[in-house]
C-alpha positions as CSV (number, residue, x, y, z in Angstrom):
1,M,17.7,4.0,-15.9
2,K,14.4,2.2,-16.3
3,D,11.4,4.3,-15.2
4,I,9.5,2.8,-12.3
5,S,6.7,4.5,-10.5
6,L,5.5,4.5,-6.9
7,V,1.8,4.9,-6.3
8,I,0.9,6.1,-2.8
9,M,-2.8,5.7,-1.8
10,A,-3.3,8.7,0.3
11,A,-7.0,9.5,-0.3
12,G,-8.2,7.8,2.8
13,I,-6.1,9.6,5.4
14,G,-8.9,11.9,6.6
15,S,-10.5,15.2,5.7
16,R,-9.1,17.0,8.8
17,F,-5.6,16.5,7.5
18,G,-2.9,17.2,10.1
19,E,-5.4,17.8,12.9
20,G,-5.0,14.8,15.1
21,I,-5.2,12.1,12.4
22,K,-3.1,9.3,14.0
23,Q,-1.6,8.2,10.7
24,L,-0.1,11.7,10.3
25,S,1.5,11.9,13.7
26,P,5.2,12.9,13.4
27,V,7.4,9.9,13.9
28,G,10.7,11.6,13.3
29,E,12.2,14.2,15.6
30,D,12.4,16.5,12.6
31,G,8.6,16.2,12.2
32,S,8.7,13.7,9.4
33,I,5.7,11.4,9.1
34,I,5.7,7.8,7.8
35,M,4.9,8.9,4.3
36,D,8.1,10.9,4.2
37,Y,10.2,7.8,4.9
38,S,8.4,5.9,2.2
39,V,9.2,8.5,-0.4
40,H,12.8,8.7,0.9
41,D,13.3,4.9,0.7
42,A,11.6,4.6,-2.7
43,I,13.8,7.2,-4.3
44,E,16.9,5.6,-2.7
45,A,15.8,2.2,-4.2
46,G,15.5,3.6,-7.7
47,F,11.9,4.8,-8.1
48,N,11.9,7.9,-10.2
49,E,8.3,8.9,-10.2
50,I,5.9,9.3,-7.3
51,V,2.1,9.4,-7.8
52,F,-0.1,10.5,-4.9
53,I,-3.7,9.5,-5.0
54,I,-5.6,12.1,-3.0
55,R,-9.1,13.6,-3.0
56,D,-10.5,17.1,-3.4
57,E,-11.3,17.6,0.3
58,I,-7.7,17.2,1.4
59,E,-5.8,18.7,-1.5
60,K,-4.8,22.1,0.0
61,D,-3.7,20.6,3.3
62,F,-1.9,17.8,1.6
63,M,0.1,20.2,-0.5
64,D,0.9,22.4,2.5
65,I,1.9,19.6,4.8
66,I,3.4,16.9,2.4
67,G,3.3,17.8,-1.3
68,K,5.4,20.9,-1.5
69,R,8.1,19.4,0.8
70,V,8.3,16.2,-1.3
71,E,8.3,18.2,-4.6
72,K,11.3,20.3,-3.4
73,M,13.3,17.2,-2.4
74,A,12.3,15.2,-5.5
75,A,13.3,18.0,-7.9
76,K,16.9,17.8,-6.6
77,K,17.0,14.1,-7.5
78,N,15.2,14.4,-10.9
79,V,12.1,12.5,-9.6
80,R,8.8,13.4,-11.0
81,V,5.8,14.0,-8.7
82,Y,2.1,13.7,-9.8
83,Y,-1.2,14.0,-8.0
84,V,-4.5,12.3,-9.1
85,K,-7.9,12.6,-7.5
86,Q,-9.9,9.7,-6.3
87,S,-13.6,10.1,-7.3
88,L,-16.6,8.4,-5.8
89,T,-18.9,9.4,-8.7
90,L,-16.7,8.8,-11.7
91,L,-17.7,5.3,-12.8
92,P,-17.5,3.3,-16.0
93,D,-20.2,3.9,-18.6
94,G,-23.5,2.3,-17.7
95,F,-23.0,2.6,-13.9
96,S,-24.0,5.4,-11.5
97,L,-23.4,6.0,-7.8
98,P,-26.1,4.3,-5.7
99,K,-28.1,6.8,-3.7
100,G,-26.7,7.1,-0.2
101,R,-23.3,5.7,-0.9
102,T,-20.5,7.8,0.7
103,K,-17.9,5.1,1.2
104,P,-15.0,5.0,-1.4
105,W,-14.9,2.1,-3.7
106,G,-11.6,0.6,-2.4
107,T,-8.0,0.3,-3.3
108,G,-8.6,-1.2,-6.7
109,K,-10.7,1.8,-7.8
110,A,-8.1,4.2,-6.2
111,V,-5.3,2.8,-8.4
112,L,-7.6,3.1,-11.4
113,S,-7.6,6.9,-10.7
114,A,-3.9,6.9,-11.9
115,S,-4.4,4.8,-15.0
116,T,-3.2,7.5,-17.5
117,L,0.1,7.7,-15.7
118,L,0.8,3.9,-15.2
119,D,2.4,3.0,-18.5
120,K,5.5,1.7,-16.8
121,P,6.2,-0.8,-14.0
122,F,4.9,0.5,-10.8
123,A,4.5,-0.3,-7.1
124,V,1.5,0.4,-4.9
125,I,1.6,1.2,-1.2
126,N,-0.5,2.6,1.6
127,A,0.3,6.1,2.7
128,D,0.2,5.3,6.4
129,D,2.4,2.2,6.5
130,Y,6.2,2.1,7.0
131,Y,7.6,-0.7,4.9
132,G,11.4,-0.3,5.3
133,K,14.3,0.0,3.0
134,E,14.6,-3.7,2.1
135,A,11.0,-3.9,0.9
136,F,11.4,-1.0,-1.5
137,R,14.7,-2.4,-2.7
138,V,13.5,-5.9,-3.5
139,V,10.3,-4.6,-5.2
140,A,12.3,-2.0,-7.2
141,D,14.9,-4.6,-8.3
142,Y,12.1,-6.8,-9.5
143,L,10.4,-4.1,-11.5
144,K,13.6,-2.8,-13.0
145,N,14.4,-6.3,-14.3
146,V,11.0,-7.2,-15.7
147,P,11.4,-7.5,-19.5
148,D,9.6,-4.8,-21.5
149,G,6.3,-6.1,-22.6
150,S,6.1,-8.7,-19.9
151,E,2.5,-9.6,-18.9
152,G,1.0,-11.2,-15.9
153,H,4.2,-11.4,-13.9
154,Y,3.8,-9.4,-10.7
155,C,5.3,-9.3,-7.2
156,M,4.5,-8.4,-3.6
157,A,6.6,-7.7,-0.5
158,G,6.1,-10.4,2.1
159,F,6.8,-9.5,5.7
160,L,7.4,-11.8,8.6
161,L,4.2,-11.9,10.8
162,K,6.3,-11.3,13.9
163,N,7.5,-8.0,12.5
164,T,4.0,-6.6,11.9
165,L,2.3,-7.1,15.3
166,S,1.2,-4.4,17.7
167,D,1.8,-4.6,21.4
168,F,-1.4,-2.8,22.1
169,G,-4.1,-4.8,20.4
170,T,-5.2,-7.1,17.7
171,V,-4.5,-6.7,14.0
172,T,-5.7,-8.1,10.7
173,R,-3.1,-9.5,8.3
174,G,-3.2,-11.3,4.9
175,V,-1.4,-14.5,5.7
176,C,0.3,-15.7,2.5
177,A,0.6,-19.2,1.1
178,A,3.4,-19.7,-1.4
179,S,4.8,-22.4,-3.6
180,D,8.3,-23.9,-2.9
181,D,9.7,-21.6,-5.6
182,G,8.3,-18.5,-3.8
183,Y,5.1,-17.7,-5.8
184,L,1.9,-16.7,-4.2
185,T,-0.8,-19.3,-4.1
186,G,-3.3,-17.6,-1.8
187,I,-3.9,-15.0,0.9
188,D,-6.0,-15.8,4.0
189,E,-7.3,-12.5,5.5
190,T,-6.9,-13.3,9.2
191,H,-8.6,-11.2,11.8
192,D,-8.0,-10.7,15.6
193,I,-4.2,-11.6,15.5
194,E,-2.7,-10.8,18.9
195,K,0.9,-11.0,20.1
196,L,1.3,-13.6,22.9
197,P,3.5,-13.1,26.0
198,D,5.9,-15.8,24.7
199,G,6.5,-14.1,21.4
200,G,4.0,-16.2,19.5
201,A,0.8,-15.1,17.9
202,K,-2.8,-16.4,17.5
203,G,-5.6,-15.3,15.3
204,E,-9.3,-16.0,14.8
205,H,-8.5,-19.6,13.8
206,G,-5.9,-20.4,16.5
207,V,-2.1,-20.3,16.8
208,L,-0.1,-18.8,13.9
209,D,3.5,-19.3,12.8
210,V,5.2,-16.0,13.5
211,N,7.7,-16.6,10.7
212,S,4.9,-16.9,8.1
213,L,4.7,-14.2,5.5
214,V,2.0,-11.6,5.4
215,S,0.9,-9.0,2.9
216,M,0.9,-5.4,3.9
217,N,-0.5,-4.2,0.6
218,M,2.8,-3.5,-1.1
219,W,2.5,-4.7,-4.7
220,G,4.5,-4.5,-7.9
221,F,2.8,-4.6,-11.3
222,T,3.5,-4.1,-14.9
223,P,1.3,-1.8,-17.2
224,D,-0.8,-4.8,-18.4
225,F,-2.4,-5.0,-14.9
226,M,-4.4,-1.8,-15.6
227,P,-6.8,-3.2,-18.3
228,K,-7.3,-6.2,-16.0
229,L,-8.1,-3.9,-13.1
230,E,-10.5,-1.9,-15.2
231,K,-12.4,-5.0,-16.4
232,G,-12.4,-6.3,-12.8
233,F,-14.0,-3.1,-11.5
234,E,-16.7,-3.3,-14.2
235,D,-17.4,-6.9,-13.2
236,F,-17.5,-5.9,-9.6
237,L,-20.0,-3.1,-10.2
238,D,-22.1,-5.4,-12.5
239,N,-22.3,-8.0,-9.8
240,L,-23.0,-5.5,-7.0
241,L,-25.4,-3.1,-8.7
242,N,-27.0,-5.0,-11.5
243,K,-27.1,-8.5,-10.1
244,G,-27.7,-7.4,-6.5
245,N,-24.9,-9.5,-4.9
246,G,-23.5,-7.7,-1.9
247,D,-24.1,-4.4,-0.1
248,P,-24.1,-1.4,-2.5
249,M,-23.4,1.0,0.4
250,K,-20.3,-0.8,1.8
251,D,-18.7,-3.4,-0.5
252,E,-15.3,-2.4,-1.9
253,F,-13.1,-3.5,-4.8
254,L,-9.9,-4.4,-3.1
255,I,-6.5,-5.2,-4.8
256,P,-5.7,-8.3,-2.7
257,E,-9.1,-9.9,-3.4
258,F,-8.8,-9.1,-7.1
259,V,-5.3,-10.5,-7.3
260,G,-6.6,-13.6,-5.6
261,E,-9.3,-14.0,-8.3
262,L,-6.7,-13.7,-11.1
263,L,-4.5,-16.3,-9.3
264,E,-7.4,-18.7,-9.1
265,K,-8.0,-18.3,-12.9
266,K,-4.2,-18.8,-13.4
267,E,-4.0,-15.6,-15.4
268,I,-1.1,-14.2,-13.5
269,D,1.7,-15.2,-11.1
270,V,3.0,-13.2,-8.1
271,K,6.5,-13.5,-6.8
272,V,6.7,-13.1,-3.0
273,L,9.7,-11.1,-2.1
274,K,10.7,-11.5,1.5
275,S,11.5,-8.5,3.6
276,H,13.0,-8.8,7.1
277,D,12.4,-5.2,8.0
278,T,9.9,-4.3,10.7
279,W,6.7,-2.9,9.5
280,Y,5.4,0.1,11.5
281,G,1.9,1.5,11.5
282,L,-0.1,3.6,13.9
283,T,-3.0,1.2,14.5
284,Y,-3.5,2.3,18.0
285,K,-2.8,5.7,19.7
286,E,-0.5,3.8,22.1
287,D,1.7,2.8,19.1
288,V,2.8,6.4,18.6
289,P,5.5,6.7,21.3
290,A,6.9,3.2,20.4
291,V,7.1,4.0,16.7
292,Q,8.7,7.4,17.5
293,A,11.3,5.7,19.6
294,S,12.0,3.2,16.8
295,F,12.7,6.0,14.3
296,K,14.9,7.8,16.8
297,K,16.9,4.6,17.1
298,M,17.2,4.3,13.3
299,V,18.5,7.8,13.1
300,E,21.1,7.1,15.9
301,E,22.2,4.0,14.0
302,G,22.7,6.0,10.8
303,I,19.9,4.3,8.9
304,Y,18.3,7.7,8.3
305,P,19.6,11.3,8.4
306,S,17.9,13.9,10.5
307,P,16.5,16.1,9.1
308,L,15.3,13.5,6.5
309,Y,15.3,15.9,3.5
């Protein structure tokens, strides 16, 4: 079976891991959190390597609460588990951390932390988002069927906007534009999207089509993406720190924005893989009971076992 890796960006989940961090609230009756379901769905879809991106401050708690449990389950299925540390200070030659900067450099820099492991097709996800079985399946199928040595042909999971809204407040979503044959042509980061009483939605620029596809930061790449990402980060730092364009305390190097730049240059193409699953995230504290009820229903319907592992 072709090796494919799942990279889980977990460094931003909070230093007080497990002590009231909303993204780590149990959503399953067995105490499972959203990340547990992502690992379960990924392995079921055919991913045979899991890479967690964490940071020093949360390593012990991460291992106690998540890592050891995942390792035990993964070992039974011959799935490898790795951990890499995200660093604020480790920068390319010629650059140093601006005095006073405490904010991480963003999702692009996070993935670069795992560069030595990503010599195979890989997917990238957030630790605190539930993507669903279909999303993992379509991304895994794409990655398993990418010809060896293929360059510049990537994918992303696209979710229906109506399946990603919260009943308790506004959200920000990357609304995707795609060609007739399903390739990404652009992402419009849209803020203040709210669910309307009639089932519709509106954002900062007005009414939105609830059947439009949005990005939830679930990407599929081949190994050639890593040198591009490394060069992109160096260009980002040069523009920010040497040329003075932007805020050196806050600006981030983000995967969606970088992918957008590569698309504009026509250096890559990105296949948009539609998922009909409902996305779940704990954006608001009021989301927790509704998400817990949804997972309870999925267990009752036989979609997931309980206990999960």
